[in-house]
N, C-alpha and C positions, 0 to 999 in steps of 0.2 A: 275431392280431387278437383283441381283447377284445370280448365281447358283453356289453352292459350288462344288469344285472338288470332284472327286469320293472318295478319301481317307477320306477327311473331313466329307463327308456325311455318309460314312460307319462307321467311328468312332462315329459320333453322334448317329447313329442307335444303335450301340453296347452299348454305355454308357447309353442311355435313355431307353434301354430295359433290364437293369441289375440292381441288388440291389445296393443301394447307398453306401454300406460299403465294396464293393469288390475292389480289386486291379487288374488292367489289365496289361498284358504285350503284346505288339504289335510288330510283325515283318513283314516287307515288303519284299516279294520275298525271304524269307528264309535268309535274310541278317541281317540288323540292328534291334536290339530289343529296343523298346521305352516303358518305364513304364508310364502308365496312372493310377493315383490313385484317386478314388472318395471317399470322407469321410475319416475316420480314421480307421486304423487297419484292421482286417479281413484277411481271407485267400486269396491266389492269385488264380485267374482264368486265364489261358493262353488264349489269343486271337491271332490267327495267320491269317494274311492277305496275300494271295499269298503264296509263300514258298513251302517247301517240307515236309509238316507236316500232310497231310491228310491221315491217315491210313484208309483203307476201312471200312466203316460202312454201314448199310442199306441205310442211307440217301445219302452217297457219291456213293453207288452203283447205286442208281437211277440217280444221277447226271451223272455218267459215261455213263449210257445207253443213256441219253438225249444228251450229248455232242458228243458221238461217232455217234449217228444218225445224228446230225447236221453236223459233220465233213464230213460224206459221201455225204451231199448235197451241200458242198462248192466246187466249181469247179475251183476256181482261188485263188492262194495264193502266189503272187509274193514276199512277204516279208518273207515267210517261217514261219509264225506264227504257223501253225498247226504241224510243226515238233516237237513241244513240247507236242502235244496232243496224247501222247502214254502211255499206261498202265493205271492201275486203280487209280493212285494217281492224281486225277483231280485238286488238289490244286497246283500242279506244272505246270499246263497248263498256258501258257501265255494268259493273258486277263481274267483269271478266278480267282476270289478272294474269299477266304474262311475265315470263322470266327469260333471260338469255343464258344458254348453257353451251357447253362445248360439244360439237358434233363428234360422235365416236368414230366416224369414218374419215372425215376431212380435218378434224381437229380445229375447225373454224367455229366461231360463235354463231349460234342460231337461236331464233326466237321460238318459244313454245307457249301454249296456254297452260299455266300451272295451277290455276284454281278458278272456281266459280263460287262467288259469295253474293247471294241474292236474299239474304235474311231480311225479313220485314219489308219486302218489296210489294206485297199485296197483289202478286200476280195470280191469275187464274188460267187453268189450262191443263195439259197433260205432258208427260215426258215422252220422248221419242227414241226409237232404237238408234238413231244416228248419233246420239250423245256418246255412244261407245267409241266414236272416232277420237275422242279426247283422251287418248291413252296415257297422256303425261300429266294429267291433273292429279294433284294430291289432296285437294279439298273440294267437296261439292256440298254447299250449304244452302238449303232452301227453307230455313226456319221461318214460320209465320207467313205463309202464303195461302193460296186457295187451289193448289194443284190437286187433281183427283185422278182416278183410274189406278192402274197398277204400275209397278216398277218394271221396265223392259228387261227381258231376259238378257239382252246384250250388255247389261251393266256388269256382268261377270268378266267382261273384257277390259275393264278399267284397271289395268294391272298396276298402276302407280298410286291408286287412290288409297289414302290413309284415313280420311274422315268423311263419313256419309251422314249428313244431317237432313232428314226429311220431316222433322218434327213440326207439329202444329199446322197440318194441312188436312186434306180430305182424301188421302190415299186409302184404298180398300183392297179387299182380296186376302188371300192367305199370306203368311209370313213370306217376305221376298227372299226365297231360298238362294237366289242368284248372288245375294250379298255375301254368302258364305264361301263363294268361289273367288272373291276378290282377294288376291294373295297377300297384299300388304295392308289390308284394312285393320285399323286399331280402334276406331271410334265409330259406334253405330247408334244412331238416335232416330227412333221411329215413333216416339211418344206423341200423344194427342193426334191420332188418326183413327181410321175405321178398319184397321187390320183385324182379322179374325182367324179362328182355327187354332190348332195346336202350335206350341213352340217347339221347333225341331231340336232334337238332342245334339246335333252337330254344332249348334250355336255355342255350346259350352266347352267344346273341344277346340274352338278357334282361338287364336292368340289376340283377343281383343282386350283393350284396357278399360273400356267403358261400354256398357250395354244399357240402353234406355228403351224399354218397351211399354212403359206405363201409359195408362189412359187410352187403351184400345179395347178390343173385344176378344182378346186371346182366351182360349178355353182349353180344358183338359188338365191333366196332371203336370206338375213341374217335372221335367226330365230328371232321372236319377243321377245324372252326372253333373248336376249344377255345381257341386263343389270342385269339379275339375277345372273350372274356368280360371284363367290367370287375371281376370278383370279386377280392378280395384273398386268399381262401382257397378252394381246390378240393380236396376229398378224395374220391377214387374208389377207395381201397384196398380190398383183400379182397373183390373181385368176381370175375367170370369174363371180363374183358375181354381181347381178343386182337388180333393184328395189330400194325402199326407205330404208333409215335407219329406224330401228324399231321405231314406234310411241312412245312407252313407254321407249325409250332409257334413262336410268338413273333414272326413276321416283321412283324406289324402293331403290335407293341409291346403292353405290358400293365402293369397295376398289380398283377399277381399277386405275392403275397409267400410263399405256401405252396402247394405242390402235392404231393400224396401219391398215388402210383400203385402202391404196393407190393403184392405178393402178388396179381398178376394173371397173365396168360399173354401178356404183350407180347413182341414179337420185333422184329428189325431194329435200327436204329442210334439213337443219341441225336442228334437233329437239331441242326445248328449254330444254328438260330434260338433255342436256349435262351439265348444271350447277350443277347437283346433284353429279357429279363425283368430289367431293371436293379435292381428293388426286391426281387428274390427273396431270401428268408431261409431257407426250408426246401425242399429238393428231394429226394424219396425215391422211387426207382424200384427198390428192392430186391426180391428174390424174383420175378424175371421171367426172360425168356430173351433179353435184349438182347445184341447182339454189336457188334463193331467197336471202334474206338479212342474215347477220350474227346475230344470236339471242342475245338479251341483256344478257341472262343468262351466256354467256361466261365471264362476269365480275366476276362470282363467282369462277373462277378457279385460286385461289390464289397460288397454287403450280405449275401451268403450266410453263414449260420451253421452250417447242417447240410446235408451232402450224403451220401446213402447210395446207393451203387451195388452193394451186397453181393448175393451169390447171383444173379449173372447169368452171361453167357458173354463178357464184355468181355476185350479183349486189348491188346497193345502195352505202352508204357511210361507209367507215371504221371508226368505232366509237372510241372516245377518250379512253374509258375504256380499250380497248384491248392494246393499247400502254402504258398504265399506270399499267398494271399488274406487280406486284413487282418481281415475279420470272422469268418472260419471258425473254429469251435471243435470241430467233430466231422466227420471224414471217414472213411467206411467204403467200402473197395473189396474186402472179403474175399470169398473163394470165387468168384473169377473166373479168368482165365487171363493176368493181367498178367505180363510177363517181366522187368520192371525198374522201378527208381525213379530219377528224376532227383535231382541233388545235394541240392536243398532238401528233398526228401521222404525222404532217406536219411541223416539226421544220426546221430551216435553214439547219441543218446537213443532212436532209433527201435526199439531192441531192446525197450523197454518200451511200445511202441505209443504213444509221445508224441514229437511233433516240436515243440520249443518249447512253446507253450501249446496245441498242437493235438492232440486225441485222434485217433489215426490207426490204424485196423485194416486191415492188409494181409495177414492170415493166409489160408491156403488158396489161394494163387496159385502161380505158377511162377517165383518170383524167386530166382535163385541166391544162396547164402550167407545166406539168411534162414531163421529158424526157422518151424515150423508151416506149411510149404508143401505143395502137392500132391505125391504120389509122382511121380517122373520119368516113368513110362510115361503118365500122364494128360496130361503136357505135350507129348507128341510130336506131337499133332495139335491145332492151335489152331482152335476153332470159328469159323466166319465169316471165315476167312482170306482168302477171295476176295470177300467182301462189299463192294459198292460203296456206301458210305454216302452219304446225301443231302448235297449241298453247296448253299450259297446260290445261287439261280438266276443264270444268266449275264446276265439282264436288269438286274441291279443290280451296283453296284460292291462291292469287298470290304468286309467288316464293319469299321466303326469302332464301338467299344463303345456300344451304345444306339441306333445309327443304321445306315442302310444306305448308308454312304459318301456322305452328303449327300442321298440320295434321301428324299423325304418319304413319309409313310404314304399320302397320296393318289396319289403317283406310283406306288407299288407296287400299290395296289388297282386302278389304271387300266391297268396294263401288260398286254400280251397274255400269254396262257398260254404 
């Protein structure tokens, strides 16, 4: 999934929240003006992003209070970003983006702070509760700085916020539960920090399009409602998560396209519900301790491009249908305990780890006659040989790709346990 740059997202917000017959003029950092016209005719409403146009208004005065409070909590600024944070004209502050919108009460144009983008600013310090005064920002981006401490409880008051990016900082503490109370949030990026503790179940009930929690210290089991999330990307890699993948994984259907669970401490089987993620493109569960066979429902993943099962304790035979998936370009099953390859996965070209156009790594297994396999003594005992892997509940009919044998989602959710 592609995340639009700040300016594109902000323009989209301005355009989609304005009458269709208005003409907009946009200037970036007080420099070049760009005309954006929607519909025909109509008067012009000036929209200014960045720049030196923010005459003090009650809204901008509140923003001034918030930003000056935050400035006092920033203790390191090697790039001199904050040298521009002087005076009441907050729209001239570097990294602060303003827009002009129509006041709901007076119908007059007013300036607002619409976004904060300080990615790669190398700032050090903490966040302050007064940032909640910025109730009209849609974007808050702090990627690649040195902010530490916790996320203020007051962040739940950022009612217009759509994108919260705190990645690659030094934030700590438990999952910032206040983010789940931001009503319009769609993009949550907390990766590469020092957050710890469990991942809250409510995260996967929220209407987020992207969830990035990788490279933290989250621990505990993955919530059972993971498959409920409408997100297209979920990245939980490089944490300390343990236990089984959720039993109902995928059973309610999902728009999930990428899920990365690599380098955790997950055990148990790969649930058959994986087949319900019909739009899945990337599935990576490498570097865990998963056991059992690959489920037949993987054959339903017609959009899958990358599957990585490497460095687990999986066994059995790698089935034909996996190597025949039409969109698959990279398959990794290395360093498991697979004992064979079906015909489509065992072509003559497989000596070079290529099957047709498929990159295929099956090294470090127990496959007779293949190079780079485990020593025979390691293959004498197959881990999880007696493991009873989860199967689709008997309350539903056998899987038809993307459906439960004609049972609807509402049927499933209302069925008894």
